[in-house]
N, C-alpha and C positions, 0 to 999 in steps of 0.2 A: 472583778471587773475587768479590772486590767491583766490578768488572764486570758482575759476571756478574748479582750482584745487582738492581744498579740497572737492566741491560736486563730484568730480568724486571718490575720496578717498573715502567717504563716500559710495556710490554705490556700487565703489569695496566690501568693507569688508561687506556690509548687504549683496549682491549677494552668497560671501562665504560664510557666517552665513549661508544662506538659504539652499544650496546645504550641508552643512554640517548637518543642520540636517534632509534634507530629507534623504540622506542614513547612518547618525546613528539614525533613527527612527527606530525602532524595525520594524513598520509594514509593514514602505515601503519597509526595506534591504529584508525582507523575502519574497517580492512579486516575486521575482527572484527565490526565495528556495522551491518554495510548491512541490518538490521533483522531478523536469525534471527533475536537474542537476545528480540525482542518479538513473536515469529510463532508462540509459545505457552506463554501465561501464564495463572497461576491465583492468582484476585485471593480471599484469604483475611479473613473481616469482622475487624476489626481493624486492616488496611492491608498489613498481610504480601502480599508478592510474590512465587510463585515460576515459574520457569522451565523449560519444556521437561518435564513434568512432565505426557507424551500420554495416560498412562492415567486423569489425570481425565477426560480428554474420554467416561469410562463413568463416572464417578463423584458429580460434580459436584452440587451442587445444581441450578445450569442453566448449559448448556453452548451455545455462539453460536459460530458459523462466517460469519465476515464479510469483505468485502472489504477487502487489506491495507493499501490507503493509506488507513485513516483510523486507523492502528495506534497517532498519537500523543494521541488524542484520550480512550482506552480509562483510564488510570489517573482521570483526573480525573471519568471519565463513571460509572465501575463505582464510583470511592471516595462518589460522592455517592449513588448508587444503593444502596448499604449501605448506608448512611448513614440512609436515609429505610429500609430493609429487612434490618435484622441478624439476620432469621432465615435469610437467605442468606447461608448463610457461606461456601461454595465455588465460585464463578465460574471456569469453566474457557472463556477465549475464543483463540481463531484468527484472525490477520489474515494473509492469505496472498492470492493473484489467485484470484477468485471460481472461471472458468472451472476453476483448478487442483481446487478442493474439490468440485465438481460433477460432474466427470467423474473428480478421482478419490480421492471419500473418502466420496459420498453413494450415486453410482452404480453403485461398486466399491468393495471393501474396499480401503482405502488404507496405507499405513505413513508413519511421522513417522519417519528417523534410524532402519530396521531397529521399529520397532514400530508395532502395530494401532492406528489412531483409528480411533472412532465411526463408525457410519455414520448413527448419527439424531441428530446435536445437536436443540438445543431447540430454535433458530433457527440460521436461514440468511438471511446480506444482500446481494446483489449489486450494481454497479453497472450490471444490464442486467436490464432486469425479465424478459426472453425466461426466464432462467437457471431462474426463479419460475415462469414459464409450462410449461417444463417437468419441475417437479417436479410442479405441477398435473396434467399430463398421466399421469404415472408413478402418481397416485394418492398423492401425500407433504406435497403442503402444497393448502389451502384457499382463505386466505386471506395478505392481504397490505395495507403500509400505502407510501406512500414519505415517508421522514424527513429527510434529507437532501439539498443539491444542492453542487456540483462545478464549477471547470471548468478548461480548458489553461490552462498557462504554460506559455514557455520561461524554463529556467535556465541561467546564464551563468557566469564570475567574476564575482565582486564586479570594480566597476569596466567590465565591459563591454569588455575589449581586443579584442575583434572586432569592436564596434561592431553587433552586431543589431539589425535593428531592428523587429522585424519573420516571422512565421513561413516570406513569401515569402523570408525570406532562407536559408531552408535547404534549397535548391535552388544558392545557391553555391556554386563550384567550392574556393576560398580556406578553408573550413571544412571541420571531420569534424563530425561528427553522431553522437548517440548516440540511436536512439527503442526506447519499450520492446517486445520483439519480438512479434510477431502470431500467437502459436501459442498461448499462453498468459495473457498480459495482454491485458484486457478493454480497457482505458484505450487501445490502439492499434485493436487488434480493431473497439471500435465507431466513435470517436469519432478517434482521431489520422488515421487512416486518410480517412474520413471528411473529414477539416481537408481535406489534402492533397490529395486528390480536388478537394476544391471549389476550391480554390488553382490546380489543373492543374500540379501537379510532381510527384504522387502515385510516376509513370516513374521520373523522372528520381533523388528522393532515395531511391528504396527498389529499382528494378529487382525490382518487383514479387515481389521473394524472401520466402519462407517457412522464418524460421528460429528457432533462437536461439543466442543466445551465440555467431554468427558476424556477419562482414562481409557485410552486406546488398549493397553495394559495395566492393569493398577500398579500405581506405584513408581514405572518405566515411564512410559509413553503419557503424553498429553497431547492430544487436541485443542488447540485454539477455540476461542469460541469466536469470531467473528475475522480478528487479522494479523497478520502476522508481527503484527507492528506492539502484540501482548509480549511475546516472547522473551524482550530488555526487560518488563519489568520482572517478571517469571525471575528471571536471570539474580537483578537484586534484592528479591526478594526475599533468594534462596530457595525456590521452588524447583529450580529444572539446576543442569549440568550446562544445559547443552541446548543451543537451539537451530534449527533452518531456517535460513532467508534469504533476502537478496545479500548481495555486496555494499548494493546501495545504501540499505537500513543502516548497515555498520556503521557506513561514513557518515550518517544522519546525525545516529546516535552519541559517537563519539564527539562531534561537532556541537553539540548541545551539552555536551560535559560529562555522560554517561560513561560509567569506568564497565565500558566491554568492549572486546577486538575482536576480530574475526582469527576463525583456522582455513586457510584456503583450500579449496576442495581442486583436484587436480580437473582437468580436461581426460577422457568428452563427460565426467561426471557432473561435471559444472554446468554441463547442457548450458553453456555459451554461444555454440554453433547453432540451440533450436530456439533461442527465447529471443523474441522478437515484436515488438511491439505493432499491432496494427492498427491505422482512425481511416473513418470514412465518417462523410458528411451524411444524416439520414436527410429520405426523401422528403419527410414532413417537417421536417426542420421550419422554423419563421426565421430564420436572419440566412439564407442561404449564402448571398455574397459575403457576409461577416464569414462564416466556415469556410468560404474557398481563402480569403484574405488570410486566415490565420495555418491553415492547411499551406500555404505558401509561404508564410513565419518560418512552420517549421524545417523547412525546408534551407532556409539558409546556414549558412556557417552562426552566426550569431546564436543561432539557436539549438544547435547544435552545438556549440562551443558550452553552452549552459550546463546542457546535459550531461555534458562530459561532466563538466563540474564539482556535478554531485556524485560522479561516479559511475552514470553511466557508458554502453559505448555508443560512437558513431556509427550511424546508418550512414549506407554509399548513396555515391550521386542517382544511382539505377536503384534501389531501393525506397528515396527519396519521391522517385516519376511517380502519379500517380497512376492505379493501373484497373483493369473492369475486373471487378468479382465475376462468379464467384474467384478464388486464390487458390491454391495448391495447399490442399491441407495439412496443419499440425503434425508431426507423429503424436499419439496419446500414450 
C-alpha cells in the first residue's frame, strides 16, 4: 500500500515537472504569442487595453486598420495620443497584413474568429501605397500621407550559428529559410521578392511557388502561414536557420528576451529607399474628426520619436503633409 502511495507521489511530481517545463519553455510558451493577441486591441482612456473585442470596430471613437508589423508601437503611440485627447475614449486598432485587410475586410465583409468586423474603419494604413490607390479608385479614400519607413533584415539565432553573412546566403544549400508568404504578406510580395530578383536568386530560393503555410522548396524554403512574426518561433524551435523580416521585428523580439539577432542587408537590397507606410482616412469612416486629429498627431515630433524608438525610420516633414490620391505607384 505504501509502495502504491509513493508511486502516485512520484507520478504526480513527474507530471507537475513536465507541465512546468512546457510552460516555462520559451518556444512552447511563445506559440501563444505569434502576435494574434495583439492583432485586435481596444485602447481605453485610462490605459486599460481589451483584446479581441471585434464588436468595438463598430462602436469605438476611432477605428484603425494598420499594417501589422507596427503592432509593437501601438501601446506607446495610442497612450501618448490619448493623453493629449482624453475625449477620444475608445480606440480600436487592428494590426495584420494590409493585403488581408483590404481584400478581406474593406472590399468585402470579413470575419475575425467568426465575428463580423466593420468594413469602414476611420483610418487604413499599408506598406504599399497602391492599396490606398485602390481605395481611391473605389471612391473610398481621397488623401494620404507617408508617416514612417522600415527596411528588410535577416533574423537568425543569437550567435549566428550558421555564419550567415548577407542575403546572398539565402541561396546556400546547407540552410533552411523562412520567408513571409507571397499571397498575403506585403513584405515579401512587394519587397522581399524584389530583393531576391535583384540578387539573381529568386528561382533558386522560392522555385516561384505561390502558397502559404507550405514548403516552397521541400526542407529548404518555408512560407509563413499568416505573418512573419512566426519566424522567431521557427528559429527557436530549430525549424529554420534564417528568416526575412523587418528590422523593427528583430528589435522587438530582442526587447522581449528572445535569443535572436539581426544580419544587416545592405542597400539597395534592404529596400529602405522604397518601404514607406501610407495612411489615409476612409470616406465612410464614422469618426472623421477623430481621424483627422490622429493624422495630425502622427505628424508631430512626439509620434515620430515613438516610431524611431521601435526602430522605424522617421518620415520627412514633406512626407507628413496630406496629399491627394492617387499617389505615385510603388515599384512592384
